[in-house]
MIMILUM-637108 format. One line per 10 residues: number of its first residue (from 1); their letters; for each residue x, y, z of N, C-alpha, C. Coordinates in steps of 0.001 Angstrom, whole numbers, plus 500000, padded with zeros to 6 digits. Layout:
% residues N
NUM = A = X/Y/Z/X/Y/Z/X/Y/Z | ...
***
This chain:
% residues 400
1 = XXXXXXXXXX = 269532/287028/161046/268613/288017/160474/269391/289000/159604 | 268962/289204/158371/269658/290086/157465/269524/291530/157921 | 270599/292303/157653/270642/293679/158119/269541/294551/157559 | 269193/294374/156259/268167/295237/155672/266784/294960/156263 | 266522/293696/156643/265249/293375/157289/265148/294083/158646 | 266215/293979/159410/266200/294569/160742/266143/296096/160666 | 266878/296660/159698/266854/298115/159514/265451/298594/159185 | 264754/297861/158320/263397/298253/157934/262428/298122/159105 | 262550/297041/159876/261706/296890/161063/261921/298047/162034 | 263188/298387/162271/263511/299489/163177/262955/300801/162645
11 = XXXXXXXXXX = 263068/301003/161321/262544/302217/160704/261023/302293/160866 | 260343/301163/160682/258883/301125/160834/258461/301543/162232 | 259113/300955/163241/258774/301299/164620/259139/302745/164931 | 260256/303202/164375/260674/304591/164562/259596/305543/164031 | 259063/305259/162839/258043/306115/162230/256778/306149/163089 | 256361/304975/163580/255165/304928/164428/255370/305754/165693 | 256540/305625/166306/256789/306348/167555/256963/307843/167321 | 257518/308228/166172/257551/309655/165826/256123/310188/165722 | 255255/309411/165055/253857/309819/164924/253157/309963/166264 | 253510/309093/167204/252936/309181/168550/253536/310367/169309
21 = XXXXXXXXXX = 254862/310534/169198/255557/311569/169961/255257/312979/169506 | 255052/313183/168196/254855/314548/167716/253542/315162/168185 | 252635/314324/168680/251354/314828/169200/251555/315603/170497 | 252577/315222/171279/252733/315722/172648/252726/317248/172738 | 253571/317973/171963/253579/319432/172129/252455/320156/171386 | 251741/319461/170513/250772/320123/169635/249340/319992/170133 | 249020/318882/170765/247628/318546/171062/246873/319644/171817 | 247473/320267/172847/246718/321320/173550/246280/322454/172633 | 247144/322848/171691/246798/323926/170768/245816/323448/169703 | 245970/322196/169301/245127/321655/168229/243667/321567/168667
31 = XXXXXXXXXX = 243442/321103/169891/242051/320938/170337/241372/322276/170569 | 242155/323333/170772/241567/324660/170951/240827/325115/169695 | 241256/324619/168545/240570/324953/167291/239119/324496/167318 | 238830/323480/168158/237479/322916/168233/236792/323293/169547 | 237326/324347/170195/236760/324843/171459/236687/323748/172525 | 237693/322863/172522/237746/321783/173513/238630/322193/174684 | 238550/321409/175766/239329/321723/176969/240303/320593/177287 | 240956/320726/178450/241966/319742/178839/241357/318360/179072 | 240118/318328/179519/239465/317038/179740/239300/316279/178419 | 238899/316994/177382/238771/316374/176062/240133/315895/175569
41 = XXXXXXXXXX = 241167/316700/175802/242512/316310/175396/242941/315026/176100 | 242612/314929/177382/242940/313711/178123/242226/312489/177574 | 240975/312680/177172/240217/311575/176597/240811/311136/175252 | 241312/312097/174477/241951/311763/173204/243200/310917/173421 | 243993/311303/174435/245198/310536/174758/244814/309135/175231 | 243798/309064/176091/243371/307765/176616/242787/306878/175527 | 242121/307470/174546/241523/306705/173449/242581/305896/172711 | 243710/306523/172420/244795/305851/171711/245287/304641/172504 | 245623/304849/173771/246160/303767/174588/245132/302669/174828 | 243863/303057/174993/242831/302064/175250/242628/301163/174038
51 = XXXXXXXXXX = 242656/301725/172845/242507/300918/171634/243699/299975/171461 | 244881/300431/171819/246041/299545/171807/245826/298371/172753 | 245301/298655/173920/245055/297622/174919/244082/296562/174405 | 243037/297008/173716/242021/296080/173221/242521/295265/172036 | 243183/295909/171101/243460/295265/169816/244822/294579/169710 | 245784/294921/170551/247113/294327/170410/247098/292801/170476 | 246408/292170/171442/246411/290706/171461/245670/290084/170284 | 244666/290804/169754/243951/290299/168574/244894/290251/167384 | 245614/291339/167153/246589/291369/166059/247685/290345/166288 | 248125/290201/167530/249190/289238/167824/248790/287823/167449
61 = XXXXXXXXXX = 247560/287426/167768/247099/286087/167424/246971/285918/165917 | 246500/286984/165238/246384/286893/163781/247753/286815/163108 | 248762/287414/163712/250099/287303/163114/250612/285870/163205 | 250187/285128/164235/250529/283703/164322/249765/282892/163277 | 248625/283438/162839/247759/282704/161924/248050/283005/160453 | 248283/284284/160121/248451/284661/158715/249855/285152/158386 | 250708/285280/159392/252074/285725/159145/252311/287142/159650 | 253597/287511/159719/253975/288820/160280/253845/289960/159265 | 254287/289717/158035/254359/290800/157044/253011/291458/156772 | 251911/290709/156572/250631/291379/156284/250206/292362/157369
71 = XXXXXXXXXX = 250453/292004/158638/250024/292888/159721/250935/294093/159864 | 252227/293917/159567/253136/295062/159589/252717/296085/158540 | 252406/295605/157336/251978/296492/156249/250638/297145/156587 | 249682/296348/157068/248365/296882/157429/248485/297940/158520 | 249336/297660/159520/249516/298609/160614/250040/299950/160126 | 250991/299926/159214/251576/301163/158705/250574/301975/157887 | 249859/301314/156969/248895/302040/156146/247713/302546/156983 | 247269/301729/157940/246182/302169/158808/246581/303360/159654 | 247812/303339/160162/248314/304464/160956/248401/305724/160101 | 248815/305558/158835/248896/306704/157926/247517/307341/157730
81 = XXXXXXXXXX = 246497/306512/157516/245133/307028/157349/244699/307813/158585 | 245019/307285/159763/244652/307958/161013/245295/309339/161108 | 246561/309441/160719/247251/310726/160785/246658/311732/159798 | 246310/311271/158609/245704/312173/157628/244340/312670/158105 | 243565/311791/158747/242260/312203/159289/242452/313297/160333 | 243448/313135/161195/243707/314134/162237/244102/315468/161604 | 244948/315407/160565/245425/316632/159923/244290/317441/159303 | 243310/316750/158718/242244/317437/157981/240900/317378/158707 | 240928/317158/160024/239696/317045/160807/238919/318358/160788 | 237611/318233/160707/236732/319403/160750/235819/319393/161975
91 = XXXXXXXXXX = 235923/318348/162789/235107/318254/163993/235768/317349/165016 | 235318/317465/166269/235913/316656/167345/235779/315165/167088 | 234651/314761/166486/234442/313330/166250/235530/312763/165347 | 236055/313589/164429/237128/313131/163556/238440/312970/164329 | 238657/313811/165320/239846/313663/166166/239780/312345/166945 | 238601/312054/167498/238459/310800/168240/238577/309597/167305 | 238013/309698/166113/238148/308619/165135/239617/308395/164784 | 240343/309479/164585/241760/309381/164230/242565/308701/165329 | 242345/309119/166572/243123/308536/167679/242761/307070/167885 | 241479/306739/167656/241077/305335/167773/241763/304491/166703
101 = XXXXXXXXXX = 241760/304967/165455/242405/304228/164369/243916/304135/164577 | 244525/305208/165068/245968/305188/165327/246316/304135/166373 | 245486/304027/167420/245724/303013/168434/245514/301610/167905 | 244468/301433/167103/244156/300110/166549/245277/299627/165642 | 245676/300455/164676/246651/300010/163681/248087/300097/164194 | 248360/301043/165091/249688/301080/165705/249958/299826/166504 | 248908/299301/167146/249068/298081/167938/249234/296846/167069 | 248914/296940/165777/249159/295819/164869/250638/295678/164557 | 251348/296791/164570/252750/296780/164146/253713/296376/165259 | 253530/296945/166459/254552/296799/167504/254763/295351/167955
111 = XXXXXXXXXX = 253723/294629/168378/253968/293248/168807/254388/292343/167663 | 253910/292649/166448/254268/291826/165292/255744/291974/164962 | 256270/293187/165085/257696/293407/164842/258546/292642/165863 | 258103/292621/167121/258831/291865/168146/258788/290368/167848 | 257618/289895/167421/257501/288479/167061/258384/288153/165861 | 258495/289095/164922/259352/288925/163740/260800/288694/164186 | 261265/289525/165114/262637/289380/165623/262816/288024/166301 | 261802/287609/167065/261873/286306/167730/261934/285158/166721 | 261248/285340/165575/261244/284298/164541/262626/284077/163950 | 263387/285143/163780/264596/285077/162947/265897/285231/163725
121 = XXXXXXXXXX = 265826/285290/165063/267053/285387/165846/267172/284197/166794 | 268413/283800/167040/268669/282764/168035/268471/283353/169431 | 268192/282492/170408/267905/282980/171760/269035/283831/172321 | 270286/283440/172057/271407/284182/172627/271563/285573/172005 | 270969/285793/170820/271058/287092/170155/269792/287920/170324 | 268780/287345/170966/267474/288004/171015/267485/289264/171869 | 268260/289248/172952/268340/290431/173801/268878/291627/173045 | 269895/291395/172220/270452/292474/171408/269429/292986/170396 | 268699/292059/169764/267689/292457/168790/266579/293272/169420 | 266072/292830/170574/265018/293570/171265/265525/294945/171713
131 = XXXXXXXXXX = 266785/294993/172131/267363/296258/172560/267431/297272/171426 | 267800/296806/170230/267882/297707/169080/266501/298181/168627 | 265505/297284/168684/264136/297720/168386/263670/298765/169397 | 263976/298511/170670/263624/299475/171714/264312/300810/171495 | 265556/300772/171007/266286/302007/170738/265619/302802/169626 | 265150/302107/168577/264457/302785/167480/263175/303440/167973 | 262440/302740/168852/261208/303284/169400/261496/304491/170288 | 262525/304380/171129/262877/305492/172021/263325/306709/171230 | 264105/306474/170173/264568/307584/169339/263388/308284/168675 | 262390/307504/168244/261201/308102/167637/260437/308976/168612
141 = XXXXXXXXXX = 260298/308489/169843/259599/309265/170876/260358/310540/171208 | 261710/310471/171203/262533/311639/171508/262448/312672/170390 | 262566/312213/169143/262594/313123/168007/261192/313639/167652 | 260176/312814/167901/258815/313178/167528/258370/314543/168017 | 258478/314849/169316/258052/316174/169782/258807/317318/169124 | 260113/317109/168846/260884/318151/168171/260386/318409/166765 | 260113/317326/166024/259576/317468/164670/258197/318132/164703 | 257369/317663/165654/256031/318232/165761/256053/319712/166074 | 256894/320112/167036/256977/321521/167401/257491/322390/166275 | 258468/321872/165517/259045/322642/164415/258032/322813/163276
151 = XXXXXXXXXX = 257392/321717/162865/256432/321796/161757/255191/322598/162130 | 254814/322560/163404/253623/323291/163839/253813/324801/163742 | 255061/325263/163683/255323/326690/163503/254767/327175/162165 | 254714/326286/161174/254193/326639/159860/252673/326445/159804 | 252231/325276/160298/250795/324983/160334/250593/323800/161277 | 249542/323863/162092/249327/322807/163084/249049/321447/162451 | 248611/321445/161209/248302/320167/160553/249538/319508/159938 | 250618/320276/159727/251785/319736/159027/252423/318523/159713 | 252532/318504/161057/253141/317321/161687/252393/316030/161369 | 251069/316100/161302/250279/314896/161052/250348/314485/159585
161 = XXXXXXXXXX = 250442/315484/158691/250645/315168/157273/251999/314485/157090 | 253016/315012/157765/254357/314412/157702/254324/312962/158188 | 253667/312718/159326/253598/311361/159879/252850/310425/158937 | 251776/310918/158303/251026/310096/157366/251845/309717/156147 | 252598/310680/155607/253438/310409/154445/254547/309421/154806 | 255174/309614/155973/256265/308726/156398/255769/307293/156600 | 254588/307131/157225/254037/305790/157445/253667/305125/156113 | 253158/305912/155169/252841/305367/153841/254101/304877/153144 | 255169/305669/153200/256454/305277/152614/256977/303990/153245 | 256887/303902/154573/257336/302694/155267/256512/301483/154855
171 = XXXXXXXXXX = 255200/301683/154641/254346/300588/154196/254724/300083/152814 | 255010/301010/151904/255420/300630/150547/256740/299869/150583 | 257700/300354/151369/258988/299672/151487/258818/298272/152074 | 257929/298132/153045/257699/296824/153669/257098/295831/152674 | 256217/296317/151808/255643/295431/150786/256718/294924/149840 | 257628/295815/149458/258595/295476/148412/259855/294795/148932 | 260242/295061/150169/261547/294597/150671/261437/293518/151734 | 260473/293657/152648/260445/292800/153837/259913/291409/153517 | 260695/290353/153758/260197/288993/153538/259369/288518/154742 | 258563/287497/154544/257794/286903/155636/258740/286085/156520
181 = XXXXXXXXXX = 258616/286253/157840/259503/285543/158772/258866/284275/159337 | 257540/284146/159183/256821/283030/159791/256192/282209/158671 | 256876/281190/158161/256429/280472/156967/255104/279755/157174 | 254467/279439/156041/253147/278816/156061/253166/277487/156804 | 254245/276738/156670/254341/275432/157343/254274/275596/158860 | 254972/276598/159373/254961/276833/160820/253587/277280/161283 | 252901/278073/160453/251558/278525/160813/250576/277360/160874 | 250702/276435/159931/249812/275273/159922/250087/274366/161109 | 251380/274210/161461/251732/273390/162616/251212/273984/163915 | 251073/275314/163900/250641/276019/165101/249131/276262/165127
191 = XXXXXXXXXX = 248426/275802/164065/247010/276125/163910/246156/275609/165055 | 246454/274405/165509/245655/273804/166574/245787/274562/167886 | 246870/275311/168025/247101/276028/169279/246325/277336/169343 | 245546/277627/168319/244793/278876/168297/243310/278662/168591 | 242949/277530/169152/241546/277302/169490/241051/278301/170527 | 242009/278814/171322/241612/279736/172374/241068/281046/171829 | 241248/281319/170518/240667/282525/169938/239163/282565/170163 | 238532/281414/170187/237082/281337/170266/236559/281676/171656 | 237408/281639/172662/236929/281846/174031/236974/283299/174449 | 237477/284184/173569/237437/285606/173865/238692/286111/174545
201 = XXXXXXXXXX = 238899/287402/174419/240134/288010/174896/240265/287969/176414 | 239177/288226/177150/239284/288272/178601/239678/286905/179157 | 239023/285841/178668/239369/284494/179121/240799/284141/178748 | 241214/284561/177549/242585/284296/177108/243585/284978/178029 | 243274/286198/178436/244176/286908/179342/244276/286187/180686 | 243147/285713/181185/243167/284988/182455/244029/283738/182345 | 243881/283019/181220/244676/281812/181007/246162/282131/180939 | 246500/283191/180229/247902/283564/180071/248504/284045/181386 | 247717/284774/182180/248217/285262/183463/248561/284126/184417 | 247916/282974/184243/248207/281809/185082/249366/280978/184538
211 = XXXXXXXXXX = 249856/281327/183363/250971/280611/182745/252286/281216/183222 | 253437/280616/182864/254725/281190/183268/254949/282612/182777 | 254277/282999/181690/254449/284349/181152/253650/285377/181955 | 252671/284920/182718/251737/285810/183385/252375/286864/184251 | 253308/286465/185095/253947/287444/185977/254705/288495/185184 | 255349/288069/184103/256115/289014/183296/255216/290047/182630 | 253982/289658/182276/253039/290619/181710/252631/291657/182760 | 252486/291219/184003/252219/292172/185085/253405/293118/185249 | 254600/292574/185082/255809/293382/185163/255851/294422/184039 | 255355/294054/182860/255253/295007/181756/254337/296164/182142
221 = XXXXXXXXXX = 253216/295849/182793/252305/296899/183251/253011/297824/184247 | 253752/297243/185192/254470/298052/186184/255468/298976/185503 | 256213/298433/184545/257200/299214/183814/256536/300370/183066 | 255456/300070/182347/254756/301073/181559/254108/302120/182458 | 253509/301655/183552/252882/302562/184504/253908/303545/185057 | 255089/303034/185415/256121/303889/185978/256560/304972/185008 | 256788/304591/183746/257227/305567/182748/256138/306590/182468 | 254893/306129/182296/253786/307060/182023/253549/307975/183216 | 253672/307433/184430/253548/308218/185647/254582/309336/185667 | 255826/308977/185328/256929/309935/185370/256733/311040/184336
231 = XXXXXXXXXX = 256419/310642/183104/256341/311607/182011/255111/312502/182085 | 254011/311958/182591/252735/312674/182513/252770/314006/183243 | 253410/314050/184400/253362/315281/185186/254728/315956/185279 | 255696/315487/184483/257037/316068/184567/257034/317558/184212 | 256295/317928/183162/256237/319330/182770/255629/320199/183863 | 254506/319750/184428/253869/320505/185507/254765/320570/186744 | 255386/319441/187079/256278/319376/188238/257436/320356/188076 | 258055/320345/186890/259199/321220/186631/258798/322694/186674 | 257626/323000/186163/257154/324377/186151/256854/324872/187558 | 256175/324036/188353/255759/324480/189682/256917/324514/190670
241 = XXXXXXXXXX = 257814/323536/190582/258895/323472/191567/260110/324313/191179 | 260473/324285/189886/261699/324950/189448/261448/326156/188544 | 260201/326407/188175/259843/327466/187234/260525/327281/185883 | 260711/326027/185481/261288/325740/184166/260291/326103/183075 | 260811/326584/181971/259994/326856/180804/260038/325701/179819 | 259302/325823/178712/259262/324739/177719/260638/324359/177177 | 261529/325367/177001/262848/325084/176444/263658/324186/177372 | 263609/324474/178677/264354/323655/179630/263767/322249/179747 | 262446/322163/179781/261799/320848/179841/262133/320041/178591 | 262086/320698/177438/262432/320018/176189/263865/319522/176180
251 = XXXXXXXXXX = 264783/320326/176732/266188/319925/176800/266354/318676/177661 | 265660/318642/178786/265753/317488/179682/265216/316235/178996 | 264054/316354/178340/263460/315204/177646/264386/314711/176535 | 264977/315660/175804/265874/315293/174704/267104/314544/175219 | 267772/315113/176224/269013/314507/176717/268767/313148/177353 | 267737/313047/178186/267447/311761/178826/266985/310734/177800 | 266248/311195/176785/265816/310281/175732/266986/309746/174931 | 267960/310605/174634/269150/310163/173903/269941/309156/174727 | 270067/309428/176028/270782/308497/176909/270088/307139/176926 | 268754/307158/177053/267998/305907/177050/268157/305143/175760
261 = XXXXXXXXXX = 268157/305870/174642/268313/305232/173338/269683/304572/173213 | 270717/305265/173657/272077/304710/173596/272196/303459/174466 | 271561/303503/175624/271602/302354/176534/270919/301151/175893 | 269728/301364/175316/268993/300253/174703/269724/299679/173504 | 270331/300551/172708/270969/300085/171492/272326/299440/171703 | 273078/299884/172717/274446/299412/172838/274812/298657/174093 | 273935/298702/175112/274322/298142/176406/273461/296956/176823 | 272157/297012/176511/271226/296011/177038/271621/294592/176640 | 271927/294405/175349/272295/293066/174882/273495/292517/175626 | 274498/293362/175871/275700/292928/176587/275389/292602/178047
271 = XXXXXXXXXX = 274530/293415/178665/274148/293153/180061/273430/291814/180197 | 272483/291558/179271/271735/290303/179325/272654/289117/179083 | 273591/289270/178138/274539/288184/177855/275433/287901/179052 | 275805/288956/179786/276733/288811/180906/276050/288356/182191 | 274866/288897/182458/274226/288660/183762/272916/287876/183677 | 272311/287758/182480/271035/287072/182343/269862/288004/182575 | 268704/287624/182018/267515/288479/182114/267086/288717/183557 | 267198/287697/184400/266673/287810/185763/267371/288921/186543 | 268697/288927/186524/269439/289958/187254/269252/291340/186639 | 269204/291392/185315/269042/292683/184639/267672/293286/184957
281 = XXXXXXXXXX = 266627/292478/184949/265285/292968/185270/265237/293490/186703 | 265779/292738/187647/265777/293172/189051/266570/294467/189235 | 267735/294531/188626/268577/295716/188770/267935/296963/188172 | 267289/296822/187025/266666/297979/186382/265437/298461/187145 | 264694/297546/187760/263569/297951/188608/264051/298772/189804 | 265112/298306/190424/265663/299012/191588/266205/300381/191176 | 266877/300438/190036/267431/301711/189562/266316/302707/189240 | 265222/302235/188660/264090/303110/188362/263474/303665/189644 | 263350/302822/190671/262813/303271/191960/263694/304349/192576 | 264997/304143/192500/265941/305132/193037/265804/306457/192293
291 = XXXXXXXXXX = 265662/306384/190957/265496/307597/190165/264254/308381/190561 | 263151/307689/190838/261925/308340/191285/262169/309123/192580 | 262809/308480/193550/263024/309117/194848/263957/310313/194724 | 265060/310130/193992/266042/311209/193844/265436/312426/193150 | 264445/312203/192285/263806/313312/191588/263195/314297/192577 | 262653/313797/193661/262018/314679/194654/263044/315456/195468 | 264329/315071/195381/265384/315725/196158/266248/316656/195323 | 266066/316642/193990/266938/317424/193096/266713/318927/193301 | 267795/319695/193613/267619/321121/193904/267718/322052/192698 | 268309/321596/191580/268554/322497/190460/268596/321710/189151
301 = XXXXXXXXXX = 268733/322445/188031/268702/321830/186707/269733/320720/186524 | 271001/320911/186892/271965/319813/186713/271572/318551/187480 | 271028/318742/188682/270609/317583/189481/269364/316932/188885 | 268473/317755/188337/267286/317200/187674/267707/316345/186477 | 268686/316844/185697/269198/316074/184566/269763/314737/185014 | 270509/314757/186125/271128/313533/186612/270087/312551/187143 | 269129/313035/187903/268145/312124/188506/267191/311556/187457 | 266776/312385/186500/265914/311860/185446/266666/310854/184571 | 267960/311092/184385/268768/310139/183612/268842/308790/184312 | 268965/308814/185644/268998/307553/186402/267708/306776/186179
311 = XXXXXXXXXX = 266577/307483/186256/265297/306792/186031/265211/306237/184619 | 265558/307059/183624/265410/306631/182229/266388/305521/181864 | 267555/305507/182479/268487/304397/182245/267872/303101/182762 | 267326/303142/183973/266685/301954/184540/265533/301469/183679 | 264667/302394/183241/263515/302014/182429/263924/301543/181041 | 264975/302151/180487/265441/301770/179153/266036/300371/179147 | 266660/299982/180246/267197/298619/180365/266064/297628/180603 | 265070/298045/181384/264001/297140/181797/263164/296656/180618 | 262795/297544/179703/261877/297188/178615/262408/296033/177758 | 263597/296148/177124/264061/295026/176290/264400/293778/177085
321 = XXXXXXXXXX = 264835/293957/178359/265145/292789/179185/263890/291963/179449 | 262793/292637/179789/261520/291945/180011/261014/291325/178714 | 261118/292058/177602/260662/291529/176315/261428/290272/175918 | 262734/290264/176171/263549/289082/175872/263121/287906/176744 | 262898/288174/178021/262457/287152/178965/261130/286551/178493 | 260197/287423/178108/258883/286966/177649/259004/286118/176388 | 259815/286573/175445/259930/285854/174169/260478/284450/174363 | 261347/284257/175367/261913/282928/175616/260891/281992/176257 | 259960/282565/177021/258936/281747/177657/257710/281551/176762 | 257590/282374/175710/256392/282320/174862/256365/281108/173954
331 = XXXXXXXXXX = 257532/280524/173671/257583/279363/172783/257129/279717/171385 | 256200/278922/170844/255744/279123/169469/254631/280162/169365 | 254147/280659/170486/253052/281638/170452/253587/283061/170588 | 254618/283375/169818/255249/284681/169930/254263/285809/169635 | 253493/285688/168555/252590/286766/168176/251531/287037/169229 | 250889/285976/169713/249840/286131/170709/250378/286760/171988 | 251503/286240/172475/252051/286729/173736/252570/288157/173596 | 253219/288468/172474/253683/289837/172276/252505/290796/172128 | 251384/290306/171596/250179/291127/171539/249664/291454/172932 | 249630/290440/173799/249236/290672/175188/250239/291577/175889
341 = XXXXXXXXXX = 251504/291411/175557/252558/292275/176088/252230/293732/175780 | 251868/294009/174530/251551/295374/174131/250283/295883/174810 | 249335/294983/175081/248113/295387/175776/248410/295833/177204 | 249239/295076/177907/249587/295463/179275/250420/296742/179279 | 251224/296927/178241/251970/298166/178078/251004/299341/177926 | 249980/299148/177104/248989/300198/176868/248153/300472/178110 | 247832/299422/178856/247050/299600/180079/247815/300466/181077 | 249121/300245/181163/249953/301092/182018/249970/302525/181532 | 249952/302709/180195/249943/304051/179620/248633/304781/179876 | 247553/304025/180076/246268/304638/180424/246236/304991/181912
351 = XXXXXXXXXX = 246650/304035/182747/246536/304224/184200/247539/305236/184740 | 248768/305229/184203/249823/306084/184737/249467/307557/184770 | 249097/308163/183634/248774/309593/183646/247563/309944/184497 | 246549/309070/184503/245344/309355/185294/245681/309415/186782 | 246403/308410/187270/246752/308367/188693/247749/309470/189045 | 248739/309701/188167/249737/310737/188442/249081/312110/188540 | 248150/312392/187624/247476/313683/187655/246645/313875/188908 | 245981/312803/189354/245178/312880/190582/246057/313108/191802 | 247155/312355/191902/248061/312489/193040/248751/313852/193055 | 249013/314397/191878/249686/315691/191776/248852/316798/192404
361 = XXXXXXXXXX = 247522/316668/192327/246635/317662/192918/246737/317675/194440 | 247119/316550/195024/247270/316471/196480/248615/317061/196914 | 249668/316623/196239/251011/317120/196535/251897/316809/195333 | 252751/317752/194949/253509/317576/193713/254517/316432/193784 | 254926/316034/194991/255921/314967/195138/255306/313561/195155 | 254021/313472/195500/253402/312161/195713/253457/311267/194464 | 253248/311788/193235/253330/310885/192081/254666/310159/191975 | 255765/310851/192288/257077/310222/192188/257334/309253/193336 | 256842/309592/194517/256967/308666/195649/256163/307399/195373 | 254958/307574/194834/254117/306425/194507/254753/305586/193403
371 = XXXXXXXXXX = 255344/306264/192402/256041/305550/191335/257188/304716/191861 | 257945/305282/192814/259041/304537/193433/258515/303315/194174 | 257390/303484/194859/256791/302370/195594/256370/301253/194640 | 255769/301615/193511/255350/300617/192521/256557/299856/191983 | 257635/300573/191659/258843/299925/191159/259473/299016/192209 | 259436/299462/193464/259994/298648/194550/259171/297376/194746 | 257854/297494/194646/256990/296311/194713/257330/295356/193576 | 257576/295916/192392/257984/295090/191257/259290/294365/191514 | 260244/295052/192125/261539/294444/192440/261380/293283/193424 | 260626/293513/194496/260421/292476/195511/259659/291287/194926
381 = XXXXXXXXXX = 258597/291581/194157/257793/290513/193549/258619/289685/192575 | 259469/290365/191796/260315/289654/190841/261302/288742/191553 | 261874/289233/192638/262807/288412/193420/262133/287152/193943 | 260902/287310/194447/260154/286153/194965/259810/285195/193827 | 259371/285738/192702/258987/284913/191546/260170/284103/191024 | 261310/284750/190909/262512/284056/190418/262937/282967/191385 | 262855/283266/192682/263227/282276/193693/262323/281047/193618 | 261014/281261/193489/260070/280142/193383/260287/279365/192089 | 260601/280081/191024/260849/279442/189728/262055/278503/189816 | 263104/278961/190476/264307/278140/190625/264039/276918/191504
391 = XXXXXXXXXX = 263259/277102/192564/262922/275983/193438/262098/274935/192698 | 261153/275407/191860/260322/274475/191092/261169/273673/190110 | 262131/274320/189467/263022/273622/188537/263884/272602/189259 | 264365/272991/190436/265205/272090/191227/264416/270867/191677 | 263168/271091/192096/262308/269999/192519/262030/269045/191350 | 261766/269614/190180/261498/268804/188992/262711/267944/188625 | 263900/268502/188760/265122/267764/188449/265337/266624/189431 | 265016/266883/190722/265191/265836/191743/264206/264685/191532 | 262984/265023/191076/261979/263983/190811/262438/263099/189646 | 263028/263717/188640/263496/262949/187474/264694/262093/187848
***
């Protein structure tokens, strides 16, 4: 894969994640302009993730049918329109329209970019490629809130105007520079495998869940749920337990985000090459569970930094490792499977904050204990799945 292609893909994902991240510190103040409350804000957040859940597999299948480049370009321009609508909204309905469009078109880009990497990299290099894409996404999420908070000092609409302009620029660059990775011949050869489009998304999901990729998609949900669970109530948890202010919370998010980005960009590929996806996935699940538990025991800021870093290191390793595992099992249906991958990711992003917020009302520690339990269940389930997979392969070899 040529360096300029990969750089542009990483830049595209970075821009999308900046656009998603910059909403975090601004949204509570923005909705106040429309006399809305926290419940409305929660619905706006859920709207974005829910639209990703619905549309990601649709875009993924279309990328197998018409190619990767058209959907990458469409995703960027559509996301830009959504950001401009949010910036110049005059009513709540425009905010909901914007978040819906952002979820729809953002979901066109993410799985397609992963499929693009799968198209142009050899299997032994795929872990490194997925890790670098994950690093670009993590960096965007880390930098996004900082950009949003800084620009909002001038005007609350400026962050969204900035995101719209950046996405438009990325779309223009993609049209002019990015070549198609999935040639017409491959699309025609794969055409017969898309008959399942006619049976609908729910049936397709059921079919995929029963395939070898199915368990890994559930694992994607667990991973996403854990991260969303952790992030959703971290600010409230820090304020109530440690009396941290926004500056301290921001510092923690920044430092842990940078650590996660460095891990994804420089370590994941080497870990997968040395130990394989199976061991890396199991180890990162266990590390994430440990981070959840230690968070409830941290007595001060330095310990909070250390425990949150443990969790984010585990989660940062888990995402590209699972994506690499999925891409190897997806075969020629990279777009469709990566689309479903993004849907399960989005479903976790919807469920995590809702459950974490409910549990937080009972006791501030319960969300993290529950998150640890979910990660531990993932670790045990993965161990059983891998063991059965190896036994099935051994049996097949003995029969032959």
